[in-house]
N, C-alpha and C positions, 0 to 999 in steps of 0.2 A: 651520702652519710645521713643516718637517721637523726632526727632533731629531738624527739622525746619518746620515751618508752618506759614500760614498767619492768622492774626486776626485784630481786630481794636485796635488802641492805647489806646482808652478809650472812655469816653462819648463824644457824638457829637449831635448836633441838626441843623435842617435846615427847611426852609419853601419855598414852591412854590405855585403859584396860577394858576389853570387851569380851564378855563371856569367859573370863579367866585368862584370856590370851593377852600378853603385853605387846603393844605396838609402839616401838621407839622410832621417832622420826628425826632425820638429820637432813638439813637443807643448807645449800651454799650457792653462791653465785659462781658461774662457770662460763667464761667467754670463749673458751676453746674446748673441743671435745676431749683432748688429752687431760684437761683439768677435771672434767666430769668423771672420766674413767678412773683417774687417780683418787678422787674423792670416794667413789664407790668402793674401790679396792681397800681404801683405808678403813672404811666402816665395816666391810666384810671381815677384815683381819681383827678389828676390835670385837666383833661379835661372831667369831668363827664357829661358835657352838650353838648359834641360834637356829631355829627351825627354818626360817627364810630371811633373806636379805633382798627385798625387792627394790627395784630402782626405776627411775625415769628421768629424762632430761630433754630439754630443747634448747638449741643454740642457733644464733644468727638472726639477722634483721627480719628475715622472712621465715624463721623457724625451719631452715633447710636441713638442719640436723635434728632428728627426733628419734629417741630410743626408749623402749619400755621393756622391762625384764620381770617376769613373774617368779623367777628363782624357785621353781618347784610347786608353786600354787597352781590351781587349775587355770588353764589358758584364758587370758583376758580378765582375770578377777583381781589382779594386783597392779602390775605395771601400767596397764592401759588406764584404769581409773585414776591412778596417780598423775599420769600425763594429762588426762582430761581436766583435772583440777587446775593444773598450771595453765593450760590453754584457755580454760573458761575465765580465769582471772587476767588473761592477757599478758602473762609474764614472758620475759625473754631471758636467755642466758641463765637458766636455773636448773640445778640438779637436786634430786631428792632421793633419799634411801629410807625405806621403812623396814625396820627389823622386827620380826615377829617371833616371840617365844610362845609356842603352842600351850594352851592351858587345859587341853583335854576335851574341850567341847567344840564340835565341828559347826562352822557358821553357815555352810552352804554357799552356793555361788553368789546369790544376791547379798548375803550377809558379808561376804568377803569384799565385794565391790564397795559396799557402804563403809566398811571398816577401813579399808585402805584410802578411800576418798576422805573420810573424816580425819584420819591420821595425817594426811598431807595438808589438809586445811589448818589443823592445829599447829603443824610445823611452820606454816607460813606466818601465822600469828606471832610465833616466837622469833622468826627470822626478820620480820617486818618487811612490808612491801614499800618500795620507794619509786617515785617517778623521776627519771633522769631527763632533765631539760637542757638542750644545747643553748649556751649563752655565748655572746660575743663580748669579750673584754675590750672596752673602748677607752682610749686615752684622750683626755681633754687637756690641752696645753694652753694656759692662760697667764696673764700678768697677775701679780699679787693683789692688785686693786680689785680683781674680780673674785678672789678666793671666798670671802665671806658670803656673798650672794649666791654663788654657784654651789658651794658646799651645802648651805642651808636648803636651797631648792631641791638638790638631789636627795638629801636626807629626808625630806618631806614627801618624796615621790615614791613610786612603786619600784624604782630602780635601786640597786644595791651599790653603795660606795665601798669599793674594795681596798683602795690605797690612795694616800696622798704623798707625793714626792716633792720635797722642798729643794728645788734646784735654783738656777738663775731665775727661772720662772717657776710656776707651779704646774705639776702634772697630776691630774686626778684620774684614777682608773675606776671605771664603773662597769658592772656586769649587766648586760641587756639581753633579753630574749632575742634570738636571731631575727625573728619576724618583726621586732620592734626597732631594729637598728635605724632605719630611715626616719621614723617618727622621733627617735631620740636625737639624731643629728639635727633635725629641724628645730627641736625644742631648745637645744643648747645654743644653736646659732642665733635664734631669735632672742634668747635670754641675754646673750653677751653682745648683741648688736654686731654679730659677725666677727668678733674679736678672738674667738676661740679657734684653735686648730684641733680638729677631731680626727682621730685615726684608729684603725683596727689593730689590736695587739695579738689576740689569739682567740681560738674557739675552745670552750671547755664545758664539760657537763657539770651541772650542779644538781644535787639530789634533794628531793623533798619527800618526807615520810607520808605515805598515804594512810589516812585514818580509817 
């Protein structure tokens, strides 16, 4: 299981005009190829009268699914440049569609490559890139006498306090980067003189927007 990777936060769209042609970009996260195909079909229906609806997507931990479609533009001038932008930014599980309404001025091969690349980049800014980091949610079971000290120490640390459960004893749930779990266990054990019971609850991805 991958521990951290880059993808888009979610849906985003943008528009640029180059030499009177309109380039409308639509981006979405897609973890399955079926989702990517469905998204592309939806945009094509939305812009069924457009000159071109070019698309690209890559899916999987090792990008084992990669597709690029020029949709009538000269071969290699649309879908591939769009895919290359996704790969250059290190993105996973992302689909992009760039719709072009021709403005009457031909851009040439190089111009098309630059235009579709720029349109994709602008779309990514709108969708926002996030880094998904795998966290382990750890449960700390302690006596109430330890609550004040442990809570204050955690809130002042780099770890995130997710929940406090007030039961017969106290259970504090903290999200910790997977690679920091052992360090976290040792820290809590030392802090509580070995009085805390520390256990793993679940693994979950937490997303951080990449500036």
